[in-house]
Each structure stands twice: as structure tokens, then as C-alpha cells.
N, CA, C, O and the ligand as a Tripos MOL2 file, in Angstrom:
@<TRIPOS>MOLECULE
protein
  309   307    78     0     0
PROTEIN
NO_CHARGES

@<TRIPOS>ATOM
      1 N          -1.3720  -14.2090  -10.1240 N.3       1 MET1
      2 CA         -0.5670  -13.1220   -9.3450 C.3       1 MET1
      3 C          -1.5130  -11.9000   -9.4030 C.2       1 MET1
      4 O          -1.4290  -11.0630  -10.3020 O.2       1 MET1
      5 N          -2.4120  -11.8380   -8.4040 N.am      2 PRO2
      6 CA         -3.3420  -10.7230   -8.5170 C.3       2 PRO2
      7 C          -2.5750   -9.4350   -8.1320 C.2       2 PRO2
      8 O          -1.6550   -9.3300   -7.3220 O.2       2 PRO2
      9 N          -3.1690   -8.4600   -8.9070 N.am      3 GLN3
     10 CA         -2.7560   -7.0430   -8.6580 C.3       3 GLN3
     11 C          -3.6940   -6.1940   -8.3540 C.2       3 GLN3
     12 O          -4.8000   -6.2730   -8.8870 O.2       3 GLN3
     13 N          -3.3510   -5.1170   -7.3210 N.am      4 PHE4
     14 CA         -4.3570   -4.4410   -6.7520 C.3       4 PHE4
     15 C          -4.0180   -2.7210   -6.8410 C.2       4 PHE4
     16 O          -2.8710   -2.2800   -6.7700 O.2       4 PHE4
     17 N          -4.8470   -2.1420   -6.9550 N.am      5 THR5
     18 CA         -4.6420   -0.6710   -6.7700 C.3       5 THR5
     19 C          -5.1810   -0.2030   -5.4810 C.2       5 THR5
     20 O          -6.3170   -0.4400   -5.0690 O.2       5 THR5
     21 N          -4.2890    0.4680   -4.8890 N.am      6 MET6
     22 CA         -4.7150    0.7800   -3.3190 C.3       6 MET6
     23 C          -5.5830    2.1140   -3.3060 C.2       6 MET6
     24 O          -5.5910    2.8920   -4.2600 O.2       6 MET6
     25 N          -6.2550    2.2930   -2.2320 N.am      7 ILE7
     26 CA         -7.1930    3.4210   -2.1500 C.3       7 ILE7
     27 C          -6.4770    4.6210   -1.4240 C.2       7 ILE7
     28 O          -5.7350    4.4050   -0.4660 O.2       7 ILE7
     29 N          -6.7040    5.8420   -1.8800 N.am      8 LEU8
     30 CA         -5.9860    6.9100   -1.4990 C.3       8 LEU8
     31 C          -7.0810    7.6010   -0.1230 C.2       8 LEU8
     32 O          -8.3100    7.6670   -0.1360 O.2       8 LEU8
     33 N          -6.3280    7.9540    0.7490 N.am      9 ILE9
     34 CA         -6.9980    8.5480    1.9690 C.3       9 ILE9
     35 C          -6.4090    9.6120    2.2130 C.2       9 ILE9
     36 O          -5.2880    9.8130    1.7440 O.2       9 ILE9
     37 N          -7.1090   10.6260    3.0910 N.am     10 ASP10
     38 CA         -6.6070   11.7240    3.5180 C.3      10 ASP10
     39 C          -5.8540   11.7370    4.6860 C.2      10 ASP10
     40 O          -6.0570   10.7640    5.4120 O.2      10 ASP10
     41 N          -4.9830   12.6140    5.1100 N.am     11 GLU11
     42 CA         -3.9710   12.6750    6.2550 C.3      11 GLU11
     43 C          -4.8700   12.4300    7.5560 C.2      11 GLU11
     44 O          -4.6070   11.6510    8.4720 O.2      11 GLU11
     45 N          -6.0380   13.3010    7.4340 N.am     12 LYS12
     46 CA         -6.8180   13.0830    8.6090 C.3      12 LYS12
     47 C          -7.3590   11.6910    9.0850 C.2      12 LYS12
     48 O          -7.5420   11.2850   10.2330 O.2      12 LYS12
     49 N          -7.5500   11.1120    7.9500 N.am     13 ASP13
     50 CA         -8.1300    9.6440    8.1180 C.3      13 ASP13
     51 C          -7.1270    8.6910    8.6530 C.2      13 ASP13
     52 O          -7.5290    7.6660    9.2040 O.2      13 ASP13
     53 N          -5.7100    8.9620    8.5280 N.am     14 ALA14
     54 CA         -4.6100    8.2020    8.9490 C.3      14 ALA14
     55 C          -4.3360    8.5880   10.2380 C.2      14 ALA14
     56 O          -3.4950    7.9130   10.8310 O.2      14 ALA14
     57 N          -4.8860    9.5920   10.8630 N.am     15 GLU15
     58 CA         -4.4660   10.1420   12.1120 C.3      15 GLU15
     59 C          -4.4510    9.0430   13.2840 C.2      15 GLU15
     60 O          -5.4350    8.3700   13.5900 O.2      15 GLU15
     61 N          -3.2470    8.9630   13.8650 N.am     16 GLY16
     62 CA         -3.2410    8.0330   15.0210 C.3      16 GLY16
     63 C          -2.6590    6.4890   14.4300 C.2      16 GLY16
     64 O          -2.1670    5.6130   15.1410 O.2      16 GLY16
     65 N          -2.8250    6.4350   13.1870 N.am     17 ALA17
     66 CA         -2.5610    5.0480   12.5150 C.3      17 ALA17
     67 C          -0.9580    4.9500   12.4610 C.2      17 ALA17
     68 O          -0.2350    5.9420   12.5600 O.2      17 ALA17
     69 N          -0.4750    3.6010   12.2870 N.am     18 ASP18
     70 CA          0.8490    3.3950   11.7560 C.3      18 ASP18
     71 C           0.9650    3.7210   10.3640 C.2      18 ASP18
     72 O           0.1770    3.1670    9.5970 O.2      18 ASP18
     73 N           1.7860    4.5010    9.9210 N.am     19 ILE19
     74 CA          1.9700    4.7400    8.5490 C.3      19 ILE19
     75 C           3.4370    4.3080    8.1280 C.2      19 ILE19
     76 O           4.4710    4.6400    8.7070 O.2      19 ILE19
     77 N           3.3330    3.5750    7.1070 N.am     20 ALA20
     78 CA          4.7540    3.1360    6.4670 C.3      20 ALA20
     79 C           5.2080    3.8870    5.4330 C.2      20 ALA20
     80 O           4.4440    4.0990    4.4910 O.2      20 ALA20
     81 N           6.5960    4.4450    5.4320 N.am     21 ASP21
     82 CA          7.1810    5.4480    4.4560 C.3      21 ASP21
     83 C           7.6840    4.5920    3.4590 C.2      21 ASP21
     84 O           8.7160    3.9630    3.6930 O.2      21 ASP21
     85 N           7.0600    4.4710    2.2990 N.am     22 HIS22
     86 CA          7.7480    3.9430    1.1100 C.3      22 HIS22
     87 C           8.8670    5.0790    0.5270 C.2      22 HIS22
     88 O           8.7690    6.3040    0.6060 O.2      22 HIS22
     89 N           9.9100    4.3200   -0.0550 N.am     23 VAL23
     90 CA         10.9010    5.2040   -0.6590 C.3      23 VAL23
     91 C          10.9480    4.8460   -2.0210 C.2      23 VAL23
     92 O          11.0710    3.6710   -2.3660 O.2      23 VAL23
     93 N          10.8470    5.9090   -2.9230 N.am     24 ALA24
     94 CA         10.7830    5.7390   -4.3020 C.3      24 ALA24
     95 C          12.0150    5.0960   -4.9140 C.2      24 ALA24
     96 O          13.1440    5.3880   -4.5180 O.2      24 ALA24
     97 N          11.7950    4.2430   -5.8560 N.am     25 GLY25
     98 CA         12.8790    3.4990   -6.5200 C.3      25 GLY25
     99 C          12.8510    2.0340   -6.1160 C.2      25 GLY25
    100 O          13.4210    1.2130   -6.8350 O.2      25 GLY25
    101 N          12.3030    1.7040   -5.1480 N.am     26 ALA26
    102 CA         12.2060    0.1990   -4.6890 C.3      26 ALA26
    103 C          10.6980   -0.0900   -4.0520 C.2      26 ALA26
    104 O          10.0880    0.8610   -3.5620 O.2      26 ALA26
    105 N          10.1900   -1.2270   -4.0630 N.am     27 PRO27
    106 CA          9.0240   -1.5100   -3.3250 C.3      27 PRO27
    107 C           9.2110   -1.4530   -1.8340 C.2      27 PRO27
    108 O          10.2700   -1.8000   -1.3120 O.2      27 PRO27
    109 N           8.1080   -0.9830   -1.1060 N.am     28 PHE28
    110 CA          8.2430   -0.8970    0.4450 C.3      28 PHE28
    111 C           8.5450   -2.4540    0.9800 C.2      28 PHE28
    112 O           9.3640   -2.7010    1.8660 O.2      28 PHE28
    113 N           7.8930   -3.2660    0.4200 N.am     29 ARG29
    114 CA          8.0580   -4.6160    0.7130 C.3      29 ARG29
    115 C           8.0600   -5.4890   -0.4570 C.2      29 ARG29
    116 O           7.4490   -5.1350   -1.4660 O.2      29 ARG29
    117 N           8.7070   -6.6290   -0.4170 N.am     30 GLU30
    118 CA          8.6310   -7.4850   -1.5840 C.3      30 GLU30
    119 C           8.9320   -9.0280   -1.2350 C.2      30 GLU30
    120 O           9.9120   -9.3220   -0.5500 O.2      30 GLU30
    121 N           8.1730   -9.8620   -1.6660 N.am     31 GLY31
    122 CA          8.4180  -11.2580   -1.2910 C.3      31 GLY31
    123 C           7.3710  -11.9550   -0.3710 C.2      31 GLY31
    124 O           6.6010  -11.2110    0.2360 O.2      31 GLY31
    125 N           7.2690  -13.1590   -0.2180 N.am     32 GLY32
    126 CA          6.4980  -13.7270    0.7700 C.3      32 GLY32
    127 C           5.0730  -14.1730    0.3000 C.2      32 GLY32
    128 O           4.3600  -14.8340    1.0560 O.2      32 GLY32
    129 N           4.6650  -13.8090   -0.9450 N.am     33 GLY33
    130 CA          3.3510  -14.1480   -1.2750 C.3      33 GLY33
    131 C           3.1830  -13.8510   -2.8800 C.2      33 GLY33
    132 O           4.1730  -13.8410   -3.6110 O.2      33 GLY33
    133 N           1.7740  -13.5940   -3.4080 N.am     34 ASP34
    134 CA          1.5980  -13.4320   -4.8650 C.3      34 ASP34
    135 C           0.7780  -12.1080   -4.9980 C.2      34 ASP34
    136 O           0.1440  -11.9130   -6.0360 O.2      34 ASP34
    137 N           0.7670  -11.2210   -4.0160 N.am     35 GLU35
    138 CA         -0.1460  -10.1310   -4.3880 C.3      35 GLU35
    139 C           0.6720   -8.8260   -4.4690 C.2      35 GLU35
    140 O           1.4930   -8.5220   -3.6030 O.2      35 GLU35
    141 N           0.3910   -8.0300   -5.6100 N.am     36 THR36
    142 CA          1.0610   -6.7540   -5.8620 C.3      36 THR36
    143 C           0.1150   -5.6840   -5.6470 C.2      36 THR36
    144 O          -1.0400   -5.7900   -6.0580 O.2      36 THR36
    145 N           0.5590   -4.5740   -4.9810 N.am     37 TYR37
    146 CA         -0.3140   -3.5090   -4.6320 C.3      37 TYR37
    147 C           0.3130   -2.1620   -5.2240 C.2      37 TYR37
    148 O           1.4930   -1.8590   -5.0470 O.2      37 TYR37
    149 N          -0.5780   -1.4020   -5.9290 N.am     38 ARG38
    150 CA          0.0350   -0.1060   -6.5570 C.3      38 ARG38
    151 C          -0.5660    1.0470   -5.9190 C.2      38 ARG38
    152 O          -1.6230    0.9780   -5.2930 O.2      38 ARG38
    153 N           0.1140    2.1160   -6.0790 N.am     39 CYS39
    154 CA         -0.2830    3.4270   -5.3370 C.3      39 CYS39
    155 C          -1.3830    3.8220   -6.1370 C.2      39 CYS39
    156 O          -1.2720    3.7250   -7.3590 O.2      39 CYS39
    157 N          -2.5910    4.3190   -5.5540 N.am     40 GLY40
    158 CA         -3.8700    4.7370   -6.0340 C.3      40 GLY40
    159 C          -3.6100    6.1120   -6.7190 C.2      40 GLY40
    160 O          -4.4880    6.5620   -7.4540 O.2      40 GLY40
    161 N          -2.5780    6.7310   -6.5430 N.am     41 GLY41
    162 CA         -2.4320    8.0080   -7.1910 C.3      41 GLY41
    163 C          -1.5480    7.8770   -8.4330 C.2      41 GLY41
    164 O          -2.0300    8.2450   -9.5040 O.2      41 GLY41
    165 N          -0.1940    7.3470   -8.3950 N.am     42 CYS42
    166 CA          0.7760    7.4050   -9.5490 C.3      42 CYS42
    167 C           0.9660    5.9570   -9.9750 C.2      42 CYS42
    168 O           1.6900    5.7540  -10.9500 O.2      42 CYS42
    169 N           0.4250    4.9760   -9.3850 N.am     43 LYS43
    170 CA          0.5820    3.6090   -9.8720 C.3      43 LYS43
    171 C           2.0860    2.9320   -9.4860 C.2      43 LYS43
    172 O           2.4690    1.8870  -10.0120 O.2      43 LYS43
    173 N           2.6870    3.5000   -8.7310 N.am     44 THR44
    174 CA          3.9600    2.9810   -8.2710 C.3      44 THR44
    175 C           3.7720    1.7110   -7.6400 C.2      44 THR44
    176 O           2.7680    1.6130   -6.9340 O.2      44 THR44
    177 N           4.4980    0.7540   -7.7410 N.am     45 ARG45
    178 CA          4.1480   -0.5690   -7.0410 C.3      45 ARG45
    179 C           4.7570   -0.5800   -5.4890 C.2      45 ARG45
    180 O           5.9650   -0.6890   -5.2810 O.2      45 ARG45
    181 N           3.9550   -0.4760   -4.6280 N.am     46 LEU46
    182 CA          4.5050   -0.3580   -3.1780 C.3      46 LEU46
    183 C           4.6650   -1.5860   -2.5670 C.2      46 LEU46
    184 O           5.5510   -1.7920   -1.7370 O.2      46 LEU46
    185 N           3.7540   -2.5290   -2.9750 N.am     47 LEU47
    186 CA          4.0960   -4.0410   -2.3290 C.3      47 LEU47
    187 C           4.0710   -4.9440   -3.3660 C.2      47 LEU47
    188 O           3.0680   -4.9770   -4.0790 O.2      47 LEU47
    189 N           5.0850   -5.7530   -3.5980 N.am     48 VAL48
    190 CA          5.3410   -6.5880   -4.5420 C.3      48 VAL48
    191 C           5.3980   -8.0470   -4.1320 C.2      48 VAL48
    192 O           6.1540   -8.3930   -3.2240 O.2      48 VAL48
    193 N           4.6360   -8.9040   -4.7630 N.am     49 ASN49
    194 CA          4.4970  -10.3190   -4.2680 C.3      49 ASN49
    195 C           4.6060  -10.6050   -2.7450 C.2      49 ASN49
    196 O           5.3980  -11.4190   -2.2690 O.2      49 ASN49
    197 N           3.6520   -9.7840   -1.9640 N.am     50 VAL50
    198 CA          3.5260   -9.9340   -0.7650 C.3      50 VAL50
    199 C           2.4250  -10.8070   -0.4040 C.2      50 VAL50
    200 O           1.4950  -10.9270   -1.2020 O.2      50 VAL50
    201 N           2.4110  -11.5610    0.9280 N.am     51 SER51
    202 CA          1.0960  -12.2050    1.3210 C.3      51 SER51
    203 C          -0.0230  -11.1970    1.4960 C.2      51 SER51
    204 O           0.1560   -9.9870    1.6340 O.2      51 SER51
    205 N          -1.1510  -11.7940    1.4780 N.am     52 HIS52
    206 CA         -2.3240  -11.1050    1.7710 C.3      52 HIS52
    207 C          -2.3350  -10.4780    3.1770 C.2      52 HIS52
    208 O          -2.6660   -9.2980    3.2870 O.2      52 HIS52
    209 N          -1.9950  -11.1960    4.2480 N.am     53 ALA53
    210 CA         -1.7820  -10.9130    5.6830 C.3      53 ALA53
    211 C          -0.7040   -9.7240    5.6230 C.2      53 ALA53
    212 O          -1.0260   -8.7580    6.3150 O.2      53 ALA53
    213 N           0.3170   -9.6230    5.0440 N.am     54 GLU54
    214 CA          1.3120   -8.5310    4.9330 C.3      54 GLU54
    215 C           0.5920   -7.2250    4.5030 C.2      54 GLU54
    216 O           0.8360   -6.1490    5.0480 O.2      54 GLU54
    217 N          -0.2720   -7.3660    3.5360 N.am     55 ALA55
    218 CA         -0.9070   -6.0450    3.1100 C.3      55 ALA55
    219 C          -2.2640   -5.6890    3.9730 C.2      55 ALA55
    220 O          -2.7690   -4.5660    3.9750 O.2      55 ALA55
    221 N          -2.7110   -6.6750    4.6140 N.am     56 HIS56
    222 CA         -3.9810   -6.2760    5.3170 C.3      56 HIS56
    223 C          -3.8630   -4.9930    6.4580 C.2      56 HIS56
    224 O          -3.1520   -5.0810    7.4600 O.2      56 HIS56
    225 N          -4.5190   -4.0360    6.1900 N.am     57 GLY57
    226 CA         -4.7580   -2.9560    7.0760 C.3      57 GLY57
    227 C          -3.4110   -2.0220    6.8380 C.2      57 GLY57
    228 O          -3.2290   -1.1060    7.6400 O.2      57 GLY57
    229 N          -2.5960   -2.1940    5.9160 N.am     58 ALA58
    230 CA         -1.4540   -1.3880    5.7920 C.3      58 ALA58
    231 C          -1.8130   -0.0950    5.2170 C.2      58 ALA58
    232 O          -2.6530    0.0700    4.3330 O.2      58 ALA58
    233 N          -1.1120    0.8140    5.7850 N.am     59 ILE59
    234 CA         -1.2120    2.3270    5.2730 C.3      59 ILE59
    235 C           0.1820    2.7150    4.8070 C.2      59 ILE59
    236 O           1.1450    2.6380    5.5710 O.2      59 ILE59
    237 N           0.2700    3.0700    3.7400 N.am     60 ILE60
    238 CA          1.6670    3.2400    3.1340 C.3      60 ILE60
    239 C           1.5820    4.7700    2.5520 C.2      60 ILE60
    240 O           0.6000    5.1540    1.9170 O.2      60 ILE60
    241 N           2.6950    5.5910    2.8300 N.am     61 ARG61
    242 CA          2.7460    6.7910    2.1200 C.3      61 ARG61
    243 C           3.7420    6.6340    1.0370 C.2      61 ARG61
    244 O           4.9110    6.2870    1.2050 O.2      61 ARG61
    245 N           3.1210    6.9480   -0.1950 N.am     62 CYS62
    246 CA          4.0470    6.7260   -1.5000 C.3      62 CYS62
    247 C           5.0930    7.6980   -1.4810 C.2      62 CYS62
    248 O           4.9300    8.9070   -1.3210 O.2      62 CYS62
    249 N           6.3570    7.0010   -1.6830 N.am     63 GLY63
    250 CA          7.6480    8.0060   -1.7810 C.3      63 GLY63
    251 C           7.7210    8.7870   -2.9830 C.2      63 GLY63
    252 O           8.5150    9.7250   -3.0520 O.2      63 GLY63
    253 N           6.8190    8.4250   -4.1180 N.am     64 LYS64
    254 CA          6.8060    9.1680   -5.3060 C.3      64 LYS64
    255 C           5.9110   10.3890   -5.2550 C.2      64 LYS64
    256 O           6.3580   11.5100   -5.4950 O.2      64 LYS64
    257 N           4.6940   10.1730   -4.9530 N.am     65 CYS65
    258 CA          3.7510   11.2010   -5.0150 C.3      65 CYS65
    259 C           3.3100   11.6460   -3.6580 C.2      65 CYS65
    260 O           2.5150   12.5800   -3.5540 O.2      65 CYS65
    261 N           3.8080   10.9970   -2.5680 N.am     66 GLY66
    262 CA          3.6630   11.4020   -1.2490 C.3      66 GLY66
    263 C           2.0580   11.2520   -0.6820 C.2      66 GLY66
    264 O           1.7660   11.7910    0.3850 O.2      66 GLY66
    265 N           1.1420   10.5700   -1.3740 N.am     67 ARG67
    266 CA         -0.1160   10.3520   -0.8730 C.3      67 ARG67
    267 C          -0.2790    9.1690   -0.0230 C.2      67 ARG67
    268 O           0.6380    8.3470   -0.0460 O.2      67 ARG67
    269 N          -1.2770    8.9520    0.7110 N.am     68 LEU68
    270 CA         -1.6180    7.7890    1.6330 C.3      68 LEU68
    271 C          -2.3870    6.9360    1.0480 C.2      68 LEU68
    272 O          -3.4460    7.2580    0.5090 O.2      68 LEU68
    273 N          -1.8710    5.6020    1.1000 N.am     69 ASN69
    274 CA         -2.8130    4.4880    0.4740 C.3      69 ASN69
    275 C          -3.1360    3.5480    1.6010 C.2      69 ASN69
    276 O          -2.3670    3.3800    2.5470 O.2      69 ASN69
    277 N          -4.3240    2.9220    1.4740 N.am     70 ILE70
    278 CA         -4.6940    1.7760    2.2940 C.3      70 ILE70
    279 C          -5.0520    0.6720    1.3030 C.2      70 ILE70
    280 O          -5.4230    0.9300    0.1580 O.2      70 ILE70
    281 N          -4.9240   -0.5910    1.7930 N.am     71 GLU71
    282 CA         -5.1510   -1.7850    0.8490 C.3      71 GLU71
    283 C          -6.5990   -1.7410    0.6320 C.2      71 GLU71
    284 O          -7.3390   -1.2860    1.5040 O.2      71 GLU71
    285 N          -7.0930   -2.2360   -0.6000 N.am     72 PRO72
    286 CA         -8.4800   -2.1130   -0.8730 C.3      72 PRO72
    287 C          -9.2820   -3.2340   -0.2860 C.2      72 PRO72
    288 O         -10.4900   -3.0720   -0.4530 O.2      72 PRO72
    289 N          -8.9790   -4.2270    0.2970 N.am     73 HIS73
    290 CA         -9.7100   -5.0450    1.0600 C.3      73 HIS73
    291 C          -9.9860   -4.6170    2.4200 C.2      73 HIS73
    292 O         -10.6800   -5.3240    3.1500 O.2      73 HIS73
    293 N          -9.5600   -3.6540    2.7670 N.am     74 HIS74
    294 CA         -9.7530   -3.3090    4.3510 C.3      74 HIS74
    295 C         -10.9610   -3.4950    4.8480 C.2      74 HIS74
    296 O         -11.0720   -3.8700    6.0160 O.2      74 HIS74
    297 N         -12.1460   -3.2510    4.0010 N.am     75 HIS75
    298 CA        -13.2270   -3.2560    4.6110 C.3      75 HIS75
    299 C         -14.1670   -4.7330    4.4040 C.2      75 HIS75
    300 O         -15.3410   -4.8830    4.7450 O.2      75 HIS75
    301 N         -13.4230   -5.5810    3.8540 N.am     76 HIS76
    302 CA        -13.9890   -6.7760    3.5760 C.3      76 HIS76
    303 C         -13.5890   -7.7900    4.7180 C.2      76 HIS76
    304 O         -12.5630   -7.6420    5.3820 O.2      76 HIS76
    305 N         -14.4440   -8.7930    4.8870 N.am     77 HIS77
    306 CA        -14.3780   -9.8580    6.2230 C.3      77 HIS77
    307 C         -14.6490  -11.0640    5.5230 C.2      77 HIS77
    308 O         -14.6970  -12.1340    6.1320 O.2      77 HIS77
    309 ZN          2.0430    7.3000   -5.5330 Zn       78 ZN78
@<TRIPOS>BOND
     1     1     2 1
     2     2     3 1
     3     3     4 2
     4     3     5 am
     5     5     6 1
     6     6     7 1
     7     7     8 2
     8     7     9 am
     9     9    10 1
    10    10    11 1
    11    11    12 2
    12    11    13 am
    13    13    14 1
    14    14    15 1
    15    15    16 2
    16    15    17 am
    17    17    18 1
    18    18    19 1
    19    19    20 2
    20    19    21 am
    21    21    22 1
    22    22    23 1
    23    23    24 2
    24    23    25 am
    25    25    26 1
    26    26    27 1
    27    27    28 2
    28    27    29 am
    29    29    30 1
    30    30    31 1
    31    31    32 2
    32    31    33 am
    33    33    34 1
    34    34    35 1
    35    35    36 2
    36    35    37 am
    37    37    38 1
    38    38    39 1
    39    39    40 2
    40    39    41 am
    41    41    42 1
    42    42    43 1
    43    43    44 2
    44    43    45 am
    45    45    46 1
    46    46    47 1
    47    47    48 2
    48    47    49 am
    49    49    50 1
    50    50    51 1
    51    51    52 2
    52    51    53 am
    53    53    54 1
    54    54    55 1
    55    55    56 2
    56    55    57 am
    57    57    58 1
    58    58    59 1
    59    59    60 2
    60    59    61 am
    61    61    62 1
    62    62    63 1
    63    63    64 2
    64    63    65 am
    65    65    66 1
    66    66    67 1
    67    67    68 2
    68    67    69 am
    69    69    70 1
    70    70    71 1
    71    71    72 2
    72    71    73 am
    73    73    74 1
    74    74    75 1
    75    75    76 2
    76    75    77 am
    77    77    78 1
    78    78    79 1
    79    79    80 2
    80    79    81 am
    81    81    82 1
    82    82    83 1
    83    83    84 2
    84    83    85 am
    85    85    86 1
    86    86    87 1
    87    87    88 2
    88    87    89 am
    89    89    90 1
    90    90    91 1
    91    91    92 2
    92    91    93 am
    93    93    94 1
    94    94    95 1
    95    95    96 2
    96    95    97 am
    97    97    98 1
    98    98    99 1
    99    99   100 2
   100    99   101 am
   101   101   102 1
   102   102   103 1
   103   103   104 2
   104   103   105 am
   105   105   106 1
   106   106   107 1
   107   107   108 2
   108   107   109 am
   109   109   110 1
   110   110   111 1
   111   111   112 2
   112   111   113 am
   113   113   114 1
   114   114   115 1
   115   115   116 2
   116   115   117 am
   117   117   118 1
   118   118   119 1
   119   119   120 2
   120   119   121 am
   121   121   122 1
   122   122   123 1
   123   123   124 2
   124   123   125 am
   125   125   126 1
   126   126   127 1
   127   127   128 2
   128   127   129 am
   129   129   130 1
   130   130   131 1
   131   131   132 2
   132   131   133 am
   133   133   134 1
   134   134   135 1
   135   135   136 2
   136   135   137 am
   137   137   138 1
   138   138   139 1
   139   139   140 2
   140   139   141 am
   141   141   142 1
   142   142   143 1
   143   143   144 2
   144   143   145 am
   145   145   146 1
   146   146   147 1
   147   147   148 2
   148   147   149 am
   149   149   150 1
   150   150   151 1
   151   151   152 2
   152   151   153 am
   153   153   154 1
   154   154   155 1
   155   155   156 2
   156   155   157 am
   157   157   158 1
   158   158   159 1
   159   159   160 2
   160   159   161 am
   161   161   162 1
   162   162   163 1
   163   163   164 2
   164   163   165 am
   165   165   166 1
   166   166   167 1
   167   167   168 2
   168   167   169 am
   169   169   170 1
   170   170   171 1
   171   171   172 2
   172   171   173 am
   173   173   174 1
   174   174   175 1
   175   175   176 2
   176   175   177 am
   177   177   178 1
   178   178   179 1
   179   179   180 2
   180   179   181 am
   181   181   182 1
   182   182   183 1
   183   183   184 2
   184   183   185 am
   185   185   186 1
   186   186   187 1
   187   187   188 2
   188   187   189 am
   189   189   190 1
   190   190   191 1
   191   191   192 2
   192   191   193 am
   193   193   194 1
   194   194   195 1
   195   195   196 2
   196   195   197 am
   197   197   198 1
   198   198   199 1
   199   199   200 2
   200   199   201 am
   201   201   202 1
   202   202   203 1
   203   203   204 2
   204   203   205 am
   205   205   206 1
   206   206   207 1
   207   207   208 2
   208   207   209 am
   209   209   210 1
   210   210   211 1
   211   211   212 2
   212   211   213 am
   213   213   214 1
   214   214   215 1
   215   215   216 2
   216   215   217 am
   217   217   218 1
   218   218   219 1
   219   219   220 2
   220   219   221 am
   221   221   222 1
   222   222   223 1
   223   223   224 2
   224   223   225 am
   225   225   226 1
   226   226   227 1
   227   227   228 2
   228   227   229 am
   229   229   230 1
   230   230   231 1
   231   231   232 2
   232   231   233 am
   233   233   234 1
   234   234   235 1
   235   235   236 2
   236   235   237 am
   237   237   238 1
   238   238   239 1
   239   239   240 2
   240   239   241 am
   241   241   242 1
   242   242   243 1
   243   243   244 2
   244   243   245 am
   245   245   246 1
   246   246   247 1
   247   247   248 2
   248   247   249 am
   249   249   250 1
   250   250   251 1
   251   251   252 2
   252   251   253 am
   253   253   254 1
   254   254   255 1
   255   255   256 2
   256   255   257 am
   257   257   258 1
   258   258   259 1
   259   259   260 2
   260   259   261 am
   261   261   262 1
   262   262   263 1
   263   263   264 2
   264   263   265 am
   265   265   266 1
   266   266   267 1
   267   267   268 2
   268   267   269 am
   269   269   270 1
   270   270   271 1
   271   271   272 2
   272   271   273 am
   273   273   274 1
   274   274   275 1
   275   275   276 2
   276   275   277 am
   277   277   278 1
   278   278   279 1
   279   279   280 2
   280   279   281 am
   281   281   282 1
   282   282   283 1
   283   283   284 2
   284   283   285 am
   285   285   286 1
   286   286   287 1
   287   287   288 2
   288   287   289 am
   289   289   290 1
   290   290   291 1
   291   291   292 2
   292   291   293 am
   293   293   294 1
   294   294   295 1
   295   295   296 2
   296   295   297 am
   297   297   298 1
   298   298   299 1
   299   299   300 2
   300   299   301 am
   301   301   302 1
   302   302   303 1
   303   303   304 2
   304   303   305 am
   305   305   306 1
   306   306   307 1
   307   307   308 2
@<TRIPOS>SUBSTRUCTURE
     1 MET1         2 RESIDUE 1 A MET
     2 PRO2         6 RESIDUE 1 A PRO
     3 GLN3        10 RESIDUE 1 A GLN
     4 PHE4        14 RESIDUE 1 A PHE
     5 THR5        18 RESIDUE 1 A THR
     6 MET6        22 RESIDUE 1 A MET
     7 ILE7        26 RESIDUE 1 A ILE
     8 LEU8        30 RESIDUE 1 A LEU
     9 ILE9        34 RESIDUE 1 A ILE
    10 ASP10       38 RESIDUE 1 A ASP
    11 GLU11       42 RESIDUE 1 A GLU
    12 LYS12       46 RESIDUE 1 A LYS
    13 ASP13       50 RESIDUE 1 A ASP
    14 ALA14       54 RESIDUE 1 A ALA
    15 GLU15       58 RESIDUE 1 A GLU
    16 GLY16       62 RESIDUE 1 A GLY
    17 ALA17       66 RESIDUE 1 A ALA
    18 ASP18       70 RESIDUE 1 A ASP
    19 ILE19       74 RESIDUE 1 A ILE
    20 ALA20       78 RESIDUE 1 A ALA
    21 ASP21       82 RESIDUE 1 A ASP
    22 HIS22       86 RESIDUE 1 A HIS
    23 VAL23       90 RESIDUE 1 A VAL
    24 ALA24       94 RESIDUE 1 A ALA
    25 GLY25       98 RESIDUE 1 A GLY
    26 ALA26      102 RESIDUE 1 A ALA
    27 PRO27      106 RESIDUE 1 A PRO
    28 PHE28      110 RESIDUE 1 A PHE
    29 ARG29      114 RESIDUE 1 A ARG
    30 GLU30      118 RESIDUE 1 A GLU
    31 GLY31      122 RESIDUE 1 A GLY
    32 GLY32      126 RESIDUE 1 A GLY
    33 GLY33      130 RESIDUE 1 A GLY
    34 ASP34      134 RESIDUE 1 A ASP
    35 GLU35      138 RESIDUE 1 A GLU
    36 THR36      142 RESIDUE 1 A THR
    37 TYR37      146 RESIDUE 1 A TYR
    38 ARG38      150 RESIDUE 1 A ARG
    39 CYS39      154 RESIDUE 1 A CYS
    40 GLY40      158 RESIDUE 1 A GLY
    41 GLY41      162 RESIDUE 1 A GLY
    42 CYS42      166 RESIDUE 1 A CYS
    43 LYS43      170 RESIDUE 1 A LYS
    44 THR44      174 RESIDUE 1 A THR
    45 ARG45      178 RESIDUE 1 A ARG
    46 LEU46      182 RESIDUE 1 A LEU
    47 LEU47      186 RESIDUE 1 A LEU
    48 VAL48      190 RESIDUE 1 A VAL
    49 ASN49      194 RESIDUE 1 A ASN
    50 VAL50      198 RESIDUE 1 A VAL
    51 SER51      202 RESIDUE 1 A SER
    52 HIS52      206 RESIDUE 1 A HIS
    53 ALA53      210 RESIDUE 1 A ALA
    54 GLU54      214 RESIDUE 1 A GLU
    55 ALA55      218 RESIDUE 1 A ALA
    56 HIS56      222 RESIDUE 1 A HIS
    57 GLY57      226 RESIDUE 1 A GLY
    58 ALA58      230 RESIDUE 1 A ALA
    59 ILE59      234 RESIDUE 1 A ILE
    60 ILE60      238 RESIDUE 1 A ILE
    61 ARG61      242 RESIDUE 1 A ARG
    62 CYS62      246 RESIDUE 1 A CYS
    63 GLY63      250 RESIDUE 1 A GLY
    64 LYS64      254 RESIDUE 1 A LYS
    65 CYS65      258 RESIDUE 1 A CYS
    66 GLY66      262 RESIDUE 1 A GLY
    67 ARG67      266 RESIDUE 1 A ARG
    68 LEU68      270 RESIDUE 1 A LEU
    69 ASN69      274 RESIDUE 1 A ASN
    70 ILE70      278 RESIDUE 1 A ILE
    71 GLU71      282 RESIDUE 1 A GLU
    72 PRO72      286 RESIDUE 1 A PRO
    73 HIS73      290 RESIDUE 1 A HIS
    74 HIS74      294 RESIDUE 1 A HIS
    75 HIS75      298 RESIDUE 1 A HIS
    76 HIS76      302 RESIDUE 1 A HIS
    77 HIS77      306 RESIDUE 1 A HIS
    78 ZN78       309 GROUP 0 **** ****
């Protein structure tokens, strides 16, 4: 069960991109795989046990600290 810390980006870096809004208290998405992703700012779990495809390229606004996160493998191919 790999667990990853997401990378924080600036609002301007996310301009024009689809941003998913996480709501504090529950993961934004859960199930379908075995990868867990945590907010790079406050360590809240944003994606729990999701598939890699689900997380790939995701931009998520943390509902707890309000910061923007991208998944850490974004630039790997
Ligand atoms: Zn956070």
C-alpha cells in the first residue's frame, strides 16, 4: 500500500486546469486501488486506496488547509 505526499503548487500554476475540491472530514476519493495520497501542506489524506490512473494528473484543493496539490508522479513517464 504505497502512500505518497502530494506536491503543493501555486494558484497561478493551476490556472485553466480542473481543480477538484476536497471537503475536510473525508477523502476526496476512496477505493479502486492501493495508493494513498496526502496533502503536501497538512498531511490530510485526500485520496485513499485509489488506482494510480485515478490520481494521475489530479489537482486537488485541500479542504483543511486550502492549498493546491498535484500528485507527485506528474512529471514521470
Ligand atoms: Zn492540506
